[in-house]
LUMVOLUM-853626 format. One record per residue (C-alpha): residue in three letters; x negated, y negated, z. Coordinates in Angstrom, 3 decimals. Each point is the difference from the previous one (the first is absolute). Layout:
N
+-----+----------+----------+----------+
:   r :       xx :       yy :       zz :
+-----+----------+----------+----------+
: ALA :        X :        Y :        Z :
...
+-----+----------+----------+----------+
***
This chain:
78
+-----+----------+----------+----------+
:   r :       xx :       yy :       zz :
+-----+----------+----------+----------+
: UNK :   18.886 :  101.846 :  -67.181 :
: UNK :    0.571 :   -0.809 :   -3.660 :
: UNK :    2.784 :   -2.241 :   -1.264 :
: UNK :    2.029 :    2.026 :   -2.473 :
: UNK :    2.968 :   -0.867 :   -2.177 :
: UNK :    2.500 :    0.873 :    2.734 :
: UNK :   -1.757 :   -2.291 :    2.480 :
: UNK :    0.008 :   -2.842 :   -2.546 :
: UNK :    3.754 :    0.380 :   -0.517 :
: UNK :    0.637 :   -0.060 :    3.754 :
: UNK :   -2.167 :   -3.118 :    0.382 :
: UNK :    1.845 :   -1.710 :   -2.884 :
: UNK :    3.418 :    0.804 :    1.494 :
: UNK :   -1.029 :   -1.254 :    3.451 :
: UNK :   -1.422 :   -3.211 :   -1.526 :
: UNK :    3.228 :   -0.497 :   -1.972 :
: UNK :    2.067 :    0.412 :    3.163 :
: UNK :   -2.203 :   -2.324 :    2.080 :
: UNK :   -0.567 :   -2.809 :   -2.510 :
: UNK :    3.049 :    0.341 :   -2.245 :
: UNK :    0.133 :    0.016 :   -3.789 :
: UNK :   -0.350 :   -3.804 :   -0.300 :
: UNK :   -3.114 :   -0.380 :    2.150 :
: UNK :   -1.857 :    3.083 :   -1.222 :
: UNK :   -1.251 :   -1.546 :   -3.305 :
: UNK :   -1.232 :   -3.087 :    1.879 :
: UNK :   -1.782 :    2.224 :    2.490 :
: UNK :   -1.615 :    1.951 :   -2.842 :
: UNK :   -1.207 :   -3.188 :   -1.696 :
: UNK :   -1.444 :   -1.284 :    3.279 :
: UNK :   -1.834 :    3.271 :    0.591 :
: UNK :   -1.328 :   -0.020 :   -3.565 :
: UNK :   -1.322 :   -3.548 :    0.234 :
: UNK :   -1.579 :    0.758 :    3.375 :
: UNK :   -1.789 :    3.043 :   -1.385 :
: UNK :   -1.150 :   -1.990 :   -3.052 :
: UNK :   -1.452 :   -2.763 :    2.195 :
: UNK :   -1.732 :    2.582 :    2.184 :
: UNK :   -1.468 :    1.713 :   -3.060 :
: UNK :   -1.263 :   -3.310 :   -1.404 :
: UNK :   -1.556 :   -0.939 :    3.343 :
: UNK :   -1.808 :    3.315 :    0.392 :
: UNK :   -1.169 :   -0.161 :   -3.616 :
: UNK :   -1.522 :   -3.387 :    0.763 :
: UNK :   -1.874 :    1.446 :    2.957 :
: UNK :   -1.448 :    2.789 :   -2.103 :
: UNK :   -0.950 :   -2.494 :   -2.709 :
: UNK :   -1.729 :   -2.217 :    2.560 :
: UNK :   -2.166 :    2.925 :    1.092 :
: UNK :   -0.894 :    0.743 :   -3.619 :
: UNK :   -0.869 :   -3.670 :   -0.585 :
: UNK :   -2.421 :    0.026 :    2.927 :
: UNK :   -1.717 :    3.124 :   -1.331 :
: UNK :   -0.273 :   -1.514 :   -3.483 :
: UNK :   -1.463 :   -3.197 :    1.449 :
: UNK :   -2.684 :    1.988 :    1.812 :
: UNK :   -0.826 :    1.843 :   -3.216 :
: UNK :   -0.238 :   -3.300 :   -1.899 :
: UNK :   -2.447 :   -1.330 :    2.561 :
: UNK :   -2.197 :    3.036 :   -0.614 :
: UNK :    0.433 :   -0.034 :   -3.766 :
: UNK :   -1.764 :   -3.311 :   -0.887 :
: UNK :   -3.226 :    1.320 :    1.498 :
: UNK :    0.167 :    2.985 :   -2.313 :
: UNK :    0.791 :   -2.175 :   -3.022 :
: UNK :   -2.913 :   -2.314 :    0.737 :
: UNK :   -2.368 :    2.940 :    0.211 :
: UNK :    1.223 :    1.323 :   -3.363 :
: UNK :   -0.355 :   -3.451 :   -1.583 :
: UNK :   -3.572 :   -0.290 :    1.314 :
: UNK :   -0.848 :    3.412 :   -1.463 :
: UNK :    1.473 :   -0.987 :   -3.369 :
: UNK :   -1.923 :   -3.272 :    0.013 :
: UNK :   -3.250 :    1.855 :    0.728 :
: UNK :    0.714 :    2.438 :   -2.852 :
: UNK :    0.494 :   -2.841 :   -2.452 :
: UNK :   -3.277 :   -1.627 :    1.058 :
: UNK :   -2.043 :    3.124 :   -0.626 :
+-----+----------+----------+----------+
***
């Protein structure tokens, strides 16, 4: 059930009849701002998950760095 050009025209005409030409731009702006806020909120959720993964990797990483530094120190002693 795809939305084609004919369906879009019918939806636009029905919206114009229901809301009127004066209210339609306000309705469009409200829908746009709502979608933008939703997108920003979901982006924040995805970023939070990435931050948690990065934090776990950072906790593991210092152990690896310390081991490399110890190896380098031993090489310089020899």
